[in-house]
C-alpha positions in Angstrom: 88.8 -62.8 46.6 87.5 -59.5 46.7 84.6 -58.8 44.4 85.2 -56.1 41.7 83.2 -53.0 42.4 80.8 -52.2 39.6 80.8 -48.6 38.4 77.5 -46.8 39.1 75.3 -46.4 36.1 75.0 -42.8 34.8 71.8 -41.1 35.9 69.3 -40.3 33.2 68.4 -36.7 32.8 64.7 -35.9 33.3 65.0 -32.8 31.1 64.0 -33.0 27.5 66.9 -32.7 25.1 67.2 -29.3 23.8 67.3 -28.8 20.1 70.3 -26.9 18.9 69.2 -24.2 16.5 71.8 -22.4 14.5 71.9 -18.8 15.6 72.4 -16.9 12.4 71.1 -13.5 11.5 67.4 -13.0 11.3 66.7 -16.5 12.6 68.6 -15.6 15.8 66.7 -12.4 16.2 63.4 -14.1 15.7 64.3 -16.8 18.3 65.4 -14.3 20.8 62.2 -12.3 20.6 59.9 -15.3 20.6 57.5 -15.3 23.5 58.0 -11.6 24.2 55.5 -10.4 21.5 53.0 -13.2 20.9 50.4 -11.1 19.1 50.6 -11.5 15.3 51.5 -8.5 13.3 48.9 -7.3 10.8 49.6 -8.0 7.2 49.8 -4.8 5.3 48.1 -4.6 1.9 50.3 -3.4 -0.8 49.1 -0.2 -2.3 47.3 -0.5 -5.6 49.1 0.3 -8.7 47.7 3.0 -11.0 46.5 0.3 -13.4 44.7 -1.5 -10.6 43.1 1.7 -9.4 42.0 2.5 -13.0 40.4 -1.0 -13.3 38.6 -0.6 -10.0 37.1 2.7 -11.2 36.1 1.1 -14.5 34.3 -1.7 -12.7 32.4 0.6 -10.3 31.3 2.9 -13.2 30.1 -0.2 -15.1 28.2 -1.4 -12.1 26.4 2.0 -11.8 25.5 1.9 -15.5 24.4 -1.8 -15.4 22.3 -1.5 -12.3 20.6 1.6 -13.5 19.6 -0.2 -16.6 18.8 -3.7 -15.3 18.4 -3.3 -11.5 20.3 -4.4 -8.5 18.6 -7.9 -8.5 19.9 -8.4 -12.1 23.5 -7.5 -11.6 25.6 -9.9 -13.8 29.3 -10.2 -13.7 29.8 -10.9 -17.4 27.9 -7.8 -18.4 29.8 -5.6 -15.9 33.2 -7.0 -17.0 32.3 -6.4 -20.7 31.1 -2.9 -20.0 34.3 -2.2 -18.1 36.4 -3.6 -20.9 37.9 -6.2 -18.6 37.8 -10.0 -18.2 35.5 -11.7 -15.7 38.8 -13.0 -14.1 39.8 -9.4 -13.3 36.3 -8.8 -11.8 36.4 -11.9 -9.6 39.9 -11.0 -8.4 38.2 -8.1 -6.6 34.6 -9.4 -5.9 33.7 -12.9 -4.8 30.1 -12.7 -6.0 27.2 -10.4 -6.9 26.5 -9.5 -3.3 30.0 -8.3 -2.8 29.7 -6.2 -6.0 26.6 -4.7 -4.5 28.4 -3.9 -1.2 31.2 -2.1 -3.2 28.6 -0.2 -5.2 26.8 1.0 -2.1 30.0 1.9 -0.2 32.0 3.5 -3.0 29.3 5.2 -5.1 25.8 5.3 -3.6 25.9 5.7 0.2 27.4 9.2 0.5 25.3 11.1 -2.0 22.1 9.2 -1.0 22.4 9.8 2.7 23.4 13.4 2.1 20.2 13.9 0.2 18.3 12.4 3.1 20.0 14.8 5.5 19.4 17.8 3.3 15.7 17.2 3.0 15.3 16.6 6.8 17.3 19.7 7.7 15.4 21.8 5.1 12.1 20.8 6.7 13.5 21.5 10.2 14.3 25.0 9.0 18.1 24.6 9.3 18.8 25.2 5.6 18.0 28.4 3.5 14.6 28.4 1.7 16.2 28.4 -1.7 18.6 25.5 -1.0 19.3 23.3 -4.1 17.5 20.3 -2.4 14.2 21.8 -3.4 15.2 21.2 -7.1 16.8 17.9 -6.5 13.6 16.5 -4.9 11.7 17.2 -8.2 14.2 15.4 -10.4 16.2 12.7 -8.4 19.4 11.5 -10.1 20.5 7.9 -10.9 22.6 7.5 -7.7 19.6 8.6 -5.5 17.4 6.1 -7.4 20.0 3.3 -6.7 20.1 4.3 -3.1 16.3 4.0 -2.8 16.4 0.6 -4.5 19.1 -0.5 -2.0 16.8 0.1 0.9 14.2 -2.2 -0.5 16.7 -4.9 -1.4 18.1 -4.7 2.1 14.7 -6.0 3.5 15.3 -9.4 1.9 19.1 -9.6 1.3 21.0 -10.2 4.6 24.4 -9.4 3.0 23.2 -6.0 1.7 21.4 -5.3 5.0 24.6 -5.7 6.9 26.0 -2.4 5.4 22.8 -0.5 4.4 20.8 -0.9 7.7 23.5 0.5 10.1 24.2 3.4 7.8 20.5 4.5 7.4 19.8 3.9 11.1 22.8 5.9 12.2 21.8 8.8 9.9 18.2 8.9 11.3 19.6 8.8 14.8 22.0 11.7 14.0 19.2 13.7 12.6 17.3 13.4 15.9 15.1 10.3 15.4 16.2 8.1 18.4 14.9 6.7 21.7 15.2 10.0 23.5 13.5 12.3 20.9 10.3 14.2 21.5 7.4 12.4 19.6 6.5 15.5 17.6 10.2 16.4 16.7 10.8 12.8 15.8 7.7 12.8 13.6 9.2 15.8 11.7 12.3 13.8 11.0 10.5 10.7 9.9 8.0 12.6 7.6 10.8 14.7 6.1 13.0 11.6 5.5 9.9 9.9 4.0 9.6 12.8 1.6 13.2 12.5 0.6 12.9 8.8 -0.1 9.4 8.7 -1.4 9.9 11.3 -4.1 12.7 9.1 -5.4 10.4 6.1 -5.6 7.7 8.2 -7.3 10.3 9.2 -9.9 10.5 5.5 -10.9 6.9 5.8 -12.1 6.9 9.4 -13.3 10.2 10.9 -14.5 9.8 14.0 -12.3 7.8 15.2 -9.2 6.3 18.5 -10.4 5.2 20.8 -7.6 7.3 19.2 -4.9 9.3 22.4 -4.3 6.1 23.9 -3.0 5.2 20.7 -1.1 8.5 20.7 0.6 8.0 24.3 1.7 4.5 23.3 3.0 6.1 20.6 5.1 8.7 23.1 6.4 6.0 25.6 7.3 3.7 23.0 8.9 6.6 21.7 11.0 7.5 25.2 12.3 3.9 25.8 13.3 3.0 22.3 14.7 1.9 22.0 18.3 0.9 18.9 20.2 -2.8 18.1 19.7 -4.6 15.6 21.9 -6.1 12.8 19.9 -7.3 9.2 20.0 -4.9 6.8 18.5 -6.1 4.8 15.5 -6.4 1.0 15.7 -3.1 -0.9 15.7 -4.1 -3.2 12.9 -6.8 -3.1 10.2 -6.5 -5.9 7.6 -6.5 -4.8 4.0 -9.5 -5.5 1.7 -9.0 -8.9 0.1 -8.7 -9.4 -3.6 -12.1 -10.2 -5.0 -12.4 -10.5 -8.8 -15.4 -12.8 -8.7 -13.3 -15.9 -9.6 -12.0 -17.7 -6.5 -9.2 -19.4 -8.4 -8.1 -16.1 -9.9 -8.2 -14.5 -6.4 -6.1 -17.2 -4.8 -3.5 -17.0 -7.5 -3.3 -13.2 -7.4 -3.0 -13.3 -3.6 -0.3 -15.9 -3.9 1.6 -13.8 -6.5 1.4 -10.8 -4.2 2.9 -12.7 -1.3 5.7 -14.4 -3.3 6.8 -11.1 -4.9 6.7 -9.4 -1.5 9.0 -12.1 -0.1 11.6 -12.6 -2.9 11.2 -9.7 -5.4 9.7 -9.4 -8.8 12.5 -11.2 -10.7 12.8 -14.2 -8.4 9.0 -14.8 -8.2 8.5 -17.9 -10.5 5.2 -19.2 -11.9 5.9 -22.6 -10.2 6.4 -21.0 -6.8 3.3 -18.8 -7.1 1.1 -21.8 -8.2 2.5 -24.1 -5.5 1.8 -21.6 -2.8 -1.8 -21.2 -3.9 -2.2 -25.0 -4.1 -2.6 -25.2 -7.9 -0.6 -26.5 -10.8 1.2 -24.0 -13.2 -1.4 -24.9 -15.8 -4.0 -23.0 -13.7 -2.0 -19.9 -14.2 -1.6 -20.3 -17.9 -5.3 -20.9 -18.3 -5.9 -17.4 -16.9 -2.9 -15.4 -18.1 -0.5 -15.8 -21.0 2.6 -15.2 -18.9 3.8 -14.2 -15.4 4.2 -10.6 -16.3 0.5 -10.2 -17.3 -0.6 -11.9 -14.1 1.6 -9.6 -11.9 0.3 -6.5 -13.7 -3.2 -7.6 -12.8 -2.2 -8.1 -9.2 -0.7 -4.6 -9.2 -4.0 -3.2 -10.5 -6.2 -5.1 -8.1 -4.1 -4.2 -5.0 -3.8 -0.5 -6.0 -7.5 -0.1 -6.5 -8.3 -1.8 -3.2 -5.7 0.1 -1.2 -6.6 3.5 -2.6 -10.3 2.8 -2.1 -9.7 2.0 1.5 -7.6 5.1 2.0 -10.2 7.3 0.3 -13.0 6.0 2.5 -10.9 6.7 5.6 -10.3 10.3 4.3 -14.0 10.8 3.7 -14.9 9.6 7.2 -12.2 11.9 8.7 -13.7 14.8 6.7 -17.2 14.0 7.8 -16.3 13.7 11.5 -14.2 16.9 11.2 -10.9 15.3 12.2 -8.3 18.0 12.2 -5.8 16.0 10.2 -8.1 15.4 7.2 -7.3 11.7 7.5 -3.6 12.2 6.6 -2.5 10.3 9.8 -4.2 7.1 8.6 -1.4 6.5 6.1 1.3 6.5 8.7 -0.5 4.1 11.0 -1.4 1.8 8.0 2.3 1.7 7.1 3.0 0.0 10.4 0.1 -2.5 10.6 1.4 -6.1 10.7 -1.4 -7.5 8.5 -0.6 -5.0 5.8 3.1 -5.8 5.6 2.9 -8.3 2.7 0.8 -6.0 0.6 3.0 -3.0 1.3 6.1 -5.0 0.5 4.5 -6.1 -2.7 3.8 -2.5 -3.6 7.4 -1.5 -3.1 8.7 -4.4 -5.2 6.4 -3.3 -8.0 7.7 0.2 -7.8 11.3 -1.0 -8.0 10.3 -3.2 -11.0 8.7 -0.2 -12.7 12.2 1.1 -13.4 12.9 -1.7 -15.8 9.5 -3.1 -16.8 7.4 -0.8 -19.1 4.1 -2.6 -18.5 4.5 -2.3 -14.7 5.4 1.4 -15.0 2.3 1.9 -17.2 0.1 0.2 -14.7 1.4 2.3 -11.8 1.1 5.5 -13.9 -2.5 4.8 -14.4 -3.0 4.4 -10.7 -1.3 7.7 -10.0 -3.6 9.5 -12.5 -6.7 7.8 -11.1 -5.8 8.7 -7.5 -5.9 12.4 -8.4 -9.3 12.0 -10.2 -10.9 10.0 -7.4 -9.8 12.6 -4.8 -11.1 15.4 -6.9 -14.5 13.6 -7.3 -14.7 13.1 -3.6 -14.0 16.7 -2.8 -15.3 18.7 -5.7 -15.1 22.0 -3.8 -11.4 21.8 -3.4 -9.2 23.4 -6.2 -7.8 20.8 -8.6 -4.3 22.1 -7.9 -4.7 21.3 -4.2 -6.1 17.8 -4.8 -3.3 17.1 -7.2 -0.8 18.2 -4.6 -2.4 16.1 -1.9 -2.4 13.0 -4.1 1.3 13.5 -5.0 2.3 14.1 -1.4 0.3 11.1 -0.1 1.9 8.8 -2.7 5.5 9.9 -2.0 5.2 10.1 1.7 3.5 6.7 1.8 6.2 5.1 -0.4 9.0 6.5 1.7 7.5 5.7 5.1 6.7 2.1 4.2 10.5 1.5 3.8 11.9 3.9 6.4 9.7 2.6 9.2 11.7 -0.7 9.1 14.9 1.2 9.9 13.6 3.0 13.0 12.4 1.2 16.2 10.9 4.5 17.3 8.6 4.9 14.3 5.5 3.6 16.2 5.7 6.1 19.1 5.9 9.4 17.1 3.2 12.1 17.0 2.2 12.1 13.3 -1.3 13.4 14.1 -0.1 16.8 15.4 2.1 17.4 12.4 -0.6 16.3 9.9 -3.1 18.5 11.7 -0.7 21.5 11.1 -0.3 20.5 7.5 -4.1 20.2 7.0 -4.6 23.6 8.7 -2.0 25.2 6.4 -4.0 23.9 3.4 -7.2 25.1 5.0 -8.6 21.6 4.9 -9.8 21.7 8.5 
């Protein structure tokens, strides 16, 4: 018998079975273009309706009003929503948290007028604007948006989210005005000093509503800048520690020093009694045995620090006058603003100035210091006209306040020639 031949088994396909996809309309077009354009298309935002735009404006206006009354550190969503006549849900649909509200406030309301003021003052001192430019009046009475801008620069030192938008904007403005790595040290000093005047007069207006006489002071800076020439000089020490607080009570001194450092780090509002006491190594009862509340303790810290700092500055000025230094000791303030050991005290000073916008007792304490500074300078130099000592005191305060903050935004601040510019200013006032 012949064996039956078995039919060969069908070969298995090695290809993966293809899925049959119905080719209909848009699905067919999407399938046919797959792989040819792998990059995702951006999702376009729908334009806001008129109602949405109106609500956004209401919220921004409410933020301006609320922060001018309560401060950037105390921006509360419930208050903003109520002032805008909206629900907190409507607010949170736009802003995730308080930091995002601050970012919107800076970008939509504050940044442009604030940085334009900075530009105007610098260009005025550089001689690029006419002598009767409106900035000479604005510097004597800074408006609410300028005050918020100045506050933003302090907040940016301890709030990373705020710093992400504020720092690049300020640094780019200074760079555009000529303060950069390739600038001449004297020309760069003119930019920094003028910008410090723009910012510092705003800070000074937190304490005193206006800056009388600053139209003349700005003109003096303009004239001094136009006449300044490089003067050979010996650089001052890179670091001179501030005088320590010494009330005669070691416990009091430790607590006041701790308060100064905590406020410098976290701000006036976030500095708690518990944290201040813990940092000093004491219980909170030690604080309440010496002061009735945190505010009274901080006001005393302001007083002690102000007296010590101005005393040290006055001694340096007296020594400069005795040794016939051409700058009348004005340069000391610029170097002191960059000394590492002074940073906590300088930060504390700026936090106090910010707090003076909203705390009457802090404002009163600082107003007393401003008045005493003029009196002390007049007593030290009785032959100088009182109008001149008052102008010197006002200029030193404003320029110092502004420089403390602005120096953090410029890596070139340390290499600038402040001495030559300050010598020109002292010569203009016939102080040398």
